[in-house]
C-alpha positions as CSV (number, residue, x, y, z in Angstrom):
1,M,6.7,81.3,69.9
2,A,8.0,80.0,66.6
3,P,6.3,81.8,63.7
4,A,5.4,78.6,62.1
5,M,3.4,77.6,65.2
6,F,1.5,80.9,65.3
7,C,0.6,80.5,61.5
8,F,-0.6,77.0,62.3
9,I,-2.7,77.9,65.3
10,K,-4.2,81.0,63.4
11,Q,-5.4,78.9,60.5
12,H,-7.4,76.3,62.5
13,H,-10.8,76.6,64.1
14,W,-10.3,75.6,68.0
15,E,-13.9,75.5,69.3
16,N,-14.4,72.4,71.5
17,R,-11.0,70.9,70.4
18,K,-8.6,69.4,73.0
19,V,-5.6,70.9,72.8
20,I,-2.2,69.8,74.8
21,P,0.0,72.6,75.0
22,F,3.8,72.0,75.5
23,Q,6.9,73.8,75.0
24,T,10.8,73.6,75.6
25,H,12.9,76.4,77.0
26,G,16.4,77.0,78.3
27,R,15.7,78.7,81.7
28,W,12.5,80.9,81.9
29,P,9.4,79.3,80.0
30,G,8.0,82.8,79.1
31,H,4.7,82.9,78.2
32,T,4.3,80.5,75.5
33,I,1.6,78.5,76.8
34,E,-0.3,81.1,78.0
35,D,-0.2,82.6,74.3
36,I,-1.4,79.4,73.0
37,K,-4.4,79.3,75.3
38,Q,-5.3,82.9,74.2
39,L,-4.9,82.0,70.5
40,C,-6.9,78.7,70.6
41,Q,-10.2,80.5,71.7
42,G,-12.8,77.8,72.9
43,A,-10.4,74.9,73.1
44,M,-10.2,72.7,76.1
45,F,-6.7,72.7,77.5
46,Q,-5.4,69.6,79.1
47,Y,-1.9,68.1,80.6
48,E,0.3,71.1,79.7
49,R,3.8,70.8,80.2
50,A,7.0,72.7,80.1
51,I,10.2,70.8,79.4
52,Q,13.5,72.5,80.4
53,F,17.1,72.4,79.0
54,D,20.2,74.0,80.4
55,S,20.1,77.7,80.1
56,Q,23.7,77.7,78.1
57,G,22.2,76.6,75.0
58,G,23.4,73.0,75.2
59,N,21.5,69.8,75.1
60,R,21.5,68.9,78.7
61,L,18.0,68.0,80.0
62,I,16.8,69.6,83.1
63,T,13.5,68.3,83.4
64,K,13.5,64.7,84.6
65,P,13.4,62.1,81.8
66,E,11.1,60.1,83.9
67,E,8.6,63.0,84.3
68,I,8.6,63.3,80.7
69,D,8.1,59.4,80.3
70,D,5.2,59.7,82.6
71,W,3.8,62.6,80.9
72,I,3.9,60.7,77.6
73,T,2.5,57.6,78.9
74,L,-0.5,59.5,80.1
75,L,-1.3,61.0,76.8
76,M,-0.8,57.6,75.1
77,S,-3.6,56.5,77.5
78,L,-6.1,59.1,76.4
């Protein structure tokens, strides 16, 4: 997780708040979403998402754009 994100999470109170964790990755999503869940104690988690790009450091999207669009549409309807 990026240091700025870690600091942001640590500086806020998450009890009874809804959190929609997401991340981007090149090939292996790692444990970022699980780390967010651990740091945001007491939060309610929904609609988590990992978005994959190519593993060579390029900007080619692996996750289907339609899947991302559907996820965003869902979030906007909340």
